[in-house]
C-alpha positions as CSV (number, residue, x, y, z in Angstrom):
1,M,-51.4,9.8,-99.2
2,A,-50.5,6.8,-101.4
3,E,-50.8,3.2,-100.4
4,Y,-48.1,0.5,-100.9
5,N,-49.8,-2.8,-101.2
6,K,-48.2,-5.9,-102.7
7,K,-51.5,-7.7,-103.1
8,A,-53.3,-4.9,-104.9
9,K,-54.1,-5.3,-108.6
10,T,-51.9,-2.6,-110.3
11,G,-50.3,-2.0,-113.6
12,F,-47.0,-3.4,-112.5
13,I,-46.5,-6.6,-114.4
14,L,-43.8,-8.0,-112.1
15,G,-45.4,-6.7,-108.9
16,M,-44.8,-3.5,-106.9
17,P,-41.3,-2.2,-107.2
18,E,-39.0,-2.2,-104.2
19,P,-39.4,0.3,-101.3
20,E,-36.3,2.3,-102.3
21,I,-37.9,3.0,-105.6
22,M,-41.5,3.6,-104.6
23,G,-40.6,5.8,-101.6
24,G,-39.0,8.3,-103.9
25,V,-41.6,8.1,-106.6
26,I,-44.5,8.7,-104.2
27,R,-42.6,11.5,-102.4
28,D,-41.7,13.2,-105.7
29,A,-45.3,12.9,-107.0
30,G,-46.5,15.1,-104.2
31,A,-47.9,12.7,-101.6
32,K,-47.5,13.7,-98.0
33,A,-47.5,10.2,-96.6
34,I,-47.1,6.5,-97.6
35,A,-49.5,4.0,-96.1
36,V,-47.8,0.6,-96.0
37,E,-50.3,-2.3,-95.8
38,M,-48.8,-4.7,-93.3
39,D,-51.6,-7.2,-92.9
40,K,-50.5,-10.5,-94.4
41,R,-53.8,-11.2,-96.0
42,S,-54.5,-7.8,-97.5
43,G,-51.1,-6.3,-98.0
44,K,-48.3,-8.8,-97.6
45,V,-45.6,-6.3,-96.8
46,S,-42.8,-7.5,-94.4
47,P,-41.5,-5.5,-91.5
48,D,-38.1,-5.4,-93.3
49,E,-39.7,-3.8,-96.3
50,F,-41.4,-1.2,-94.1
51,H,-38.1,-0.4,-92.5
52,R,-36.6,0.2,-95.9
53,F,-39.3,2.8,-96.6
54,T,-38.4,4.7,-93.4
55,I,-34.7,4.5,-94.2
56,E,-35.3,5.8,-97.7
57,Q,-37.2,8.7,-96.3
58,S,-34.5,9.5,-93.8
59,R,-32.0,9.8,-96.6
60,A,-34.1,12.6,-98.2
61,Q,-33.4,15.1,-95.4
62,L,-31.7,17.5,-97.7
63,M,-33.8,16.8,-100.7
64,I,-36.8,18.6,-102.2
65,P,-39.4,17.5,-101.5
66,P,-38.4,16.5,-98.0
67,P,-39.1,13.2,-96.2
68,I,-42.8,12.3,-95.8
69,A,-44.6,10.3,-93.1
70,V,-44.7,6.5,-93.3
71,L,-47.9,4.9,-91.9
72,W,-48.1,1.4,-90.5
73,S,-51.5,0.1,-91.7
74,D,-52.5,-3.1,-89.9
75,F,-55.1,-4.6,-87.5
76,I,-53.6,-3.7,-84.1
77,V,-54.6,-5.9,-81.2
78,D,-51.6,-5.7,-78.9
79,K,-49.4,-2.8,-77.8
80,I,-46.3,-4.7,-78.8
81,Q,-47.3,-4.0,-82.4
82,I,-47.1,-0.3,-81.7
83,A,-43.7,-0.8,-80.2
84,Q,-42.5,-2.8,-83.2
85,A,-43.8,-0.1,-85.6
86,A,-42.0,2.6,-83.6
87,S,-38.7,0.6,-83.6
88,L,-38.9,0.5,-87.4
89,G,-39.4,4.3,-87.8
90,A,-43.2,4.5,-88.3
91,S,-44.7,8.0,-88.1
92,A,-48.2,6.8,-87.6
93,I,-50.2,3.6,-87.1
94,T,-53.8,2.6,-87.6
95,L,-56.1,1.7,-84.7
96,H,-59.5,-0.1,-85.2
97,P,-61.8,0.6,-82.2
98,E,-63.7,-2.6,-82.8
99,L,-60.6,-4.7,-82.2
100,I,-59.4,-2.8,-79.1
101,E,-61.1,-3.0,-75.7
102,D,-59.3,0.1,-74.2
103,L,-58.8,2.4,-77.1
104,K,-57.6,5.3,-74.9
105,S,-54.7,3.3,-73.5
106,F,-53.6,2.5,-77.1
107,I,-53.8,6.1,-78.1
108,D,-51.8,7.1,-75.1
109,Y,-49.3,4.4,-75.8
110,C,-48.8,5.8,-79.3
111,K,-48.0,9.2,-77.8
112,V,-45.2,7.6,-75.6
113,F,-43.4,6.6,-78.8
114,N,-44.3,9.9,-80.6
115,I,-46.4,8.0,-83.2
116,E,-49.7,9.4,-84.5
117,A,-52.7,7.2,-83.8
118,V,-54.9,7.1,-86.9
119,V,-58.2,5.9,-85.6
120,M,-60.3,4.1,-88.3
121,V,-64.0,4.9,-87.8
122,K,-67.3,4.3,-89.7
123,D,-69.8,6.3,-87.7
124,V,-70.3,9.5,-85.8
125,F,-70.5,7.9,-82.4
126,T,-67.2,6.1,-82.7
127,A,-65.5,9.2,-84.1
128,Q,-66.7,11.4,-81.2
129,Q,-65.6,8.8,-78.7
130,A,-62.1,8.6,-80.3
131,L,-61.8,12.4,-80.1
132,T,-62.8,12.5,-76.4
133,M,-60.0,9.8,-75.8
134,G,-57.4,12.1,-77.3
135,A,-57.3,11.1,-80.9
136,R,-56.1,13.8,-83.2
137,C,-56.4,11.9,-86.5
138,L,-59.5,10.2,-87.7
139,C,-59.8,8.1,-90.9
140,L,-63.3,7.4,-92.2
141,H,-63.4,4.2,-94.2
142,N,-65.7,1.7,-95.9
143,L,-68.2,4.4,-96.6
144,E,-69.9,5.9,-99.6
145,E,-69.2,9.4,-100.7
146,E,-72.4,10.7,-99.3
147,Q,-71.9,9.0,-96.0
148,L,-68.4,10.5,-95.7
149,V,-69.7,14.0,-96.1
150,Q,-72.7,13.5,-93.7
151,I,-70.4,12.1,-90.9
152,R,-67.8,14.8,-91.4
153,Q,-70.5,17.5,-91.1
154,Q,-71.4,16.2,-87.7
155,L,-67.8,16.4,-86.4
156,P,-66.0,19.4,-84.9
157,N,-64.0,21.8,-87.0
158,D,-60.7,22.0,-85.2
159,R,-57.3,22.8,-86.7
160,N,-55.7,20.2,-84.4
161,I,-57.8,17.4,-85.8
162,E,-56.9,15.7,-89.1
163,Y,-59.7,14.1,-91.0
164,I,-58.8,11.4,-93.6
165,A,-61.1,9.6,-96.0
166,R,-60.1,6.2,-97.3
167,L,-61.4,5.7,-100.8
168,R,-62.5,2.4,-102.4
169,A,-61.8,1.2,-105.9
170,E,-65.1,0.7,-107.7
171,S,-64.1,0.2,-111.4
172,A,-61.3,-0.3,-113.8
173,F,-61.2,3.6,-114.2
174,S,-61.4,4.3,-110.5
175,I,-58.8,7.0,-110.7
176,Y,-61.3,9.4,-112.2
177,T,-63.9,8.7,-109.7
178,E,-61.5,9.0,-106.8
179,I,-60.2,12.4,-108.1
180,D,-63.8,13.6,-108.3
181,T,-64.5,12.4,-104.8
182,S,-61.2,14.0,-103.5
183,W,-62.3,17.4,-104.7
184,L,-65.7,17.0,-103.1
185,L,-64.3,15.8,-99.8
186,R,-61.8,18.7,-99.7
187,D,-64.7,21.1,-100.0
188,N,-66.4,19.4,-97.1
189,G,-63.7,19.5,-94.5
190,F,-61.3,16.7,-95.2
191,Q,-57.6,17.4,-95.1
192,C,-56.4,14.2,-96.6
193,V,-57.6,11.3,-98.8
194,W,-56.3,7.8,-98.9
195,P,-56.9,6.6,-102.5
196,S,-56.9,2.9,-103.4
197,P,-53.6,1.6,-104.9
198,E,-55.6,0.2,-107.8
199,S,-56.3,3.7,-108.9
200,I,-52.9,5.4,-108.2
201,F,-50.9,2.6,-109.8
202,A,-53.4,1.4,-112.4
203,T,-50.9,2.0,-115.2
204,G,-47.8,1.4,-113.2
205,I,-45.6,4.5,-112.5
206,S,-46.6,6.5,-115.6
207,D,-49.7,8.2,-114.1
208,V,-48.7,8.3,-110.4
209,Y,-47.6,12.0,-110.6
210,V,-50.6,13.1,-112.6
211,G,-53.0,11.2,-110.4
212,I,-51.7,12.5,-107.1
213,Q,-51.4,16.1,-108.4
214,A,-55.0,15.9,-109.7
215,M,-56.3,14.8,-106.3
216,K,-54.4,17.7,-104.7
217,A,-55.6,20.2,-107.2
218,K,-57.7,23.2,-106.1
219,A,-60.2,22.6,-108.8
220,S,-64.0,22.1,-108.7
221,R,-65.9,19.4,-110.5
222,Q,-68.5,22.1,-111.3
223,F,-66.1,23.6,-113.9
224,L,-63.7,20.7,-114.8
225,S,-63.8,16.9,-115.0
226,P,-61.0,14.8,-113.5
227,R,-60.5,13.1,-116.9
228,Q,-59.9,16.6,-118.6
229,F,-57.6,17.6,-115.7
230,M,-55.4,14.6,-116.2
231,M,-55.3,15.1,-120.0
232,D,-54.2,18.7,-119.5
233,R,-51.5,17.7,-117.0
234,K,-50.1,15.2,-119.5
235,K,-49.8,18.0,-122.0
236,E,-47.6,20.2,-119.8
237,G,-44.1,21.0,-120.9
238,A,-42.3,22.8,-123.7
239,T,-43.4,22.0,-127.2
240,E,-41.0,24.3,-129.1
241,F,-38.0,23.2,-131.0
242,L,-34.6,24.6,-130.1
243,G,-34.4,26.4,-133.4
244,T,-37.7,28.1,-132.8
245,L,-36.5,29.4,-129.4
246,E,-33.3,30.8,-131.0
247,M,-35.4,32.8,-133.4
């Protein structure tokens, strides 16, 4: 998953490119979903821009790779927000249990619109409660690497449940740390990671493909470092001259 956030500190000098550009870039790089940060304070993406993302994906029906999910990331406090996201083509929406009195009714309301409820949790108890209420997708966030692993180990292994880990930018070279963490989390039962936009777009578009592919790689940090993986990916491609090939 890759996050589109207009307030994040990225390598884009003039700000994040338009949804029509980034939708294709993220999809072609290998991400399976786009998380669009809708909160005015932390993301500053408008509903119109979100809709442009879903339109761009719908136009890729016959393309390879095919359309990917678009997640409405926001602090949901009213069901009308779910209806709004659905009307604009959202595939999923975030729900924060601490902001909602009746989480089950919100999860059920998402099902009415065929939207996946991504429940944001920070502890085992809240995660287990969400599962009993019918949640099929949990996102663990605001946690250290060790905490993510410990909580995941206490949750059930079920093919019908999707476990996501939202990562945090910790330094100017966060991309290497987040790739390293992604490999560890994959080996500990997570199906998806939500990296920080500061890492994925640290150098603009140039490293988006390499960064996402590195996070998806079936590598182990016991045998390879994220930095070396990215260097090797950049070296891919033909190095022969046409004259050499003819010989």
